[in-house]
N, C-alpha and C positions, 0 to 999 in steps of 0.2 A: 504494500500500500504506500502510495506516494505521500509526501508531507502535506500537499494540498488536500488530498483525500482524507488524511487523518484530521486536519484542521476542520474540514467540513463536517466530519463525523462528530467531533466534540462539540462544535457549534450547534449542530442539530440536536444533540443530546441535551445541551443547556436550554435550548429553545423549548423542547418538549417538557423538560422539568419545570420551566417557568410557567408554561401554560397549565400544567397539572396543578401547581401550587395556586395559581389564580383561580382555577375552577373549584378546587377543594379547600380554599382558604377558610370557609365557614366551619369546617369540621377538623381542620388541622391543628387548631390552637392548643388543645390539651396535649397533643403529641409533641408539638414544639416546646411547650412548657415542660413536659416530662423529660425531653431531651436536654433542655437547659439545666434542669435540676441534676440529671445524671452527670452531665459534664462538670457541673459545679462541685459535685461530691466525689468524683472519681479519684482525686488525689488522696482523700481520706480513706477510701477503700484500699488503695494501693499501700498506704502506710500500715493499715491493719493486717494486710496480707504479709508484709515484710516482717511483722511481729508474730507470725505463725497462725493467724486466723484464716479460715477458708473464705473464699470469695463469697459463697452463698451466705454464710453466717455474717460476714462483714456487711454485705449489702442489706440483709434483713435488719441488722441493728441500726445502721446509718439511716435507712429509709424510715423506720419507725420513729427514731429520735427526731429526725428533721421535720416530718409532718406532724408529730406530736407538739413540737415547739411552735410550728406555724399555727396549728389549731389553738394552742393555748394563748398565743399572742392575739389572734383574731377574737377569741372569746373574751379577752380582757379589754381590748381596745375598741372593738366594734360598738358595744353599747355607749361608750363615751363619745365616739365619733358620730353616732346616730343622733344624739341630742345636740351636738354642735352643728351638724348639717341642718337640722330643723331650725336652730337659732339663726344660722347664717341666711337661710332662705327667708325667714321672717324679717331679717335686717335689710335684705336687698332693696325693698321699695323705699325705705328711709334713706339708704345710701344713694339711690338714684335721685331722689328728691333733693338731697343735699348737693350733689354734683350739679343738678339743674339750677338750683338757687345760686351756686357759685359761678356758673357759666353765664347766667342771664345778663349780668351787667357787662361782661365782656362782649357778648353777642350784641347787646344794645349799642355799645360804642362802635362796633363794627358796622352795624346797620345804619348808623347815623350818616355815614359817608357814602351810602349806596342809594341810588334813586329807585323809584318804584318799579320800573321795568326789570332792572337788574335784580332787584330783591325777589320779584316773582320767579325769575329764571333760576335764581339760587335755591329758592324753596322747592321748585319742581325737580331740580337736579338732586337736591338733598333727599327728597322723597324717593326718587328712583334708586339712588345709591343705598339708602336705608333698606328699601325693599330687597335689593340684591344681597345686602349683607345678611338680612334676616333669612333669606332663602338659603344662602351659603352655610350659615350656622346650623339651620335646621337640617340641611342635607348632610353636613359633617356629623352632627349628632346621630342622625339615622344610620350613617355608615359605621360609626363607632359602635352603636348598639347592635346593628346586624352583624358586624364583624366580631364583636366581643361577646355575642350572646352565648356561644359555646363556652367561653371563658367564665362568664358569670353564672352559667348553669351549675347548680349544685352537684349534679351527677358527674359532670366533667371534673369539677374541683375535687370532690371527695373520693371518686372512684377511678376515673380514667387516668388522670395525671399521676397519682401515686403508683398505679400499676405499670404505666409506661416507664416511669422513673426506675422502679425496681428491676424490671426486666432489662432495660438498657444498661443500668449500672452493673448488673450481674454479668452481662455478656459483653461489656465494653471492650475488653481486650480481645475477645474472639471476633467481634465485629471489625476492629482495627486490623487484625491479622487477615480476616476474610477479604477486606478491601485491598490490603496490600498484595494478596495473592493474585489479584486481577490487574495489577499495574503492568504496563508494557515493560518487559524485562530490560530493554536497553535504556529506557528513561527512568527506571525505578529509583536509582539513587538520587537523581535530581528532583524527582517528585517528592521523595521522602524529606529531602532538605527543605523544600518549600513548605511542605506540610508541617514540619517542626516550627518554621517561622510563623506560619498561620496560627499554630497552637499557642506559641508564646504571645502573639499579639492578642488573641482572643482571651487567653487566660489573664494576661495583664490588665485588659480592659474590663471584661465581664466579671471575673472574680474580684478584682481590685475595686472596680467602680461600684459593684454591689455593696461592698463593705463601706465605701465612702458614703453612699446614699443612706445606708442604715444609720451610720454615726451621725450624719447631718439631720436625719429625720428625728432621732432622739434628742439631739441638741436643740433644734428649732422648737420641737414640740414642748420640751420641758421649759425652755427659756421663755417662750411666749405664754405658757400657762402660769409661770411664776410672776411675770409682769402683770397678769390679769387680763390679757386680751381676750375679748369674746371670740369663741371658735379658734383660740390660739393653738390648741392641740391639732385640730384639723388642718389649719394653715401650715403649721410647722411640719407635720408628717408629709403633707402633699408636696411642699417645697423641697423637702429632703429626698423624697422618692423620685422626683422628676429631675434631680440634679445630674442624672446621667446625660441629659441634654446640656451641653456646655452653656453656662451662664443663664440658662432659662429658669432653673429652679430658684436661684437666689433673686433674679430680677422679678419673677412673678411673685415670689413670697414677700419681698420687701414692698412691692407696689400694693398688693392686697392687704398686707399687714398694716402699712401706714394709713391706707384709706380707712380701714376699720378702726385703727387707733385714733385717728383724727376725729372720726364721728363719735366714738365712744367717750373719749376723754375731753374733747373740745379744744379749741385753740388756746384757752387760758391755762391748760395743764400740759406743758411740753415735756415734762420729765418722762412719763411712760411712752410718749411718742418717740422720743430720742432713744429710749431703751429698746423699743422694737427695732428701729433702724440699726442700733448697735449690735443686736443679736445677729442679724443677717450679715452685717459687715464682718463681725468676728467669725461667723461660720465660713464666709467666703475666704477670709485670710487663713483660717485653719485648713480649709480644703486645699488652697493653693500652695501653702508652704509646709504643711505637715502631712495631711492625709494622702493627697495624690502622690507626692514623691515617695512616701513609704509604702502605700498599699497598691498603687498602680505602677509606679516606676516610669522610667524613660524608654522602655523597650516597646511601647505600644505602637508608636509611629502612625497614629490616626489623628489627623488634623481636626480641630473642632468643627470647622466648616464642612469637612467631609462627613463627619458624624451627623451633623444637622441635616445635610442634604440626604444622606442615606435613610435617616429616620422618616423624613417627609416623603421621600420617594417610596419607601416600603409601605407607609401608611396609605398612600394614594393607590398603589398598585394592588396590595393584598390585604388592606385593612389592618386590624390589630395584630394578626399573624405576621404581616409584613414588618411591623414595628419590632417584634421579637427577632425576626430574621435579619433586620437591617444591619446591626453591628457585626454579626458573623460574616454577612455578605460583604460589608465594607472592609473588614479585615482581610478576607480572601482576595478581593479585588485589589486592595492596596498592596499586598505582598506580591501578587502576580504582576501588577503593573510595574513595581520596582524591579522585579526579575526581568520583565520584558525590556525595560529601559536599559538595564545593565547589559543584557545580551545585544541590544541595538548599539550601545557604545563600543562593544567589542567587535562589531561586524564591519564589513567593508562599506556599508551605507554611511556609517558615521565617520570613518577615517578617510585618508587620501586614497585615490584610485591606485591600483597596482602600478608600480614603477614610478611613483611620486614620492619625494622625500621632504620637500619643504612644507612648512606650516605657517608661513607668514602671509601677509595680505597679497592677494593676487595669485596664490598658489605657488608651489615649488617647481623646480625644474626636473626634467626627466633625468634618470641616471645616465651618466656618460655625456650629457649635453654640455657644450662649451659655456 
């Protein structure tokens, strides 16, 4: 088989895989979540094996302990969050009214310099854009709900995901060996080297960033609760958990937190408002200078803009399943792209044509030329 035929073969396989993921995205979520849990826990199972524990026993203990801890945390936190969600929903109309009262003088001053015709055009344009925004938000929520319905389904959470995690974790080494047995023998060493780089990238980001998100969620939740912010636990946990999107968690948390604090404490009491902002600033500094360097490290090689683009593209193409697959896909594409660029720089396409030796402007002279 020629190189061109092999390239078309692999491209066709990737295209078929993408189509299948798109068609089955509504039911794939518990399987993807189970795969993520198994990948996250595989190093723990390997360490227990090194200490003499069988793989089946190690997998059983780890899976039971992990999902017991998750169930315990949900049982403790969910009732608290439920009350805070209700309180935040009740607070929303008052927040909107406060923002409207604050914006009305500014809008009045702007309208003073606009004549009647332009004012009517602006109102019509604003109405159209508002309608489009509402339609976009409604459609986005519908996609999130339809894509995440399997994830929110109790059957998937309680039964399917733990079962998938258990079997994948127990057979992880066998699956890796099975995939390795089908690699093209001539290219197997090179593929294994790139697979190790992909594994290092995903492990550094997924395992490390998950730890960072949990630490920030605890820090923000406790800090905002101590300050006395309404729905502070909900805002803090949400800001921490979405911190895997670069800068998004802290930015969203500080905006929502300051708006709630300003409405709750009023402009005459600045101390708790400053405290809310200080909690997020402290969390961002802790993430940038302590948590990320220690837990994630510098081996990830994923630029923040690339991660944001991958998350948005995955969400648009495959719903919530695509969001879970976005970071692994970004890691794979990033490693393969760096490999391709390295091979390109070693090829004749990047260097001088055969028989050329100069590297200055205008090209070099041929060998033997006067």
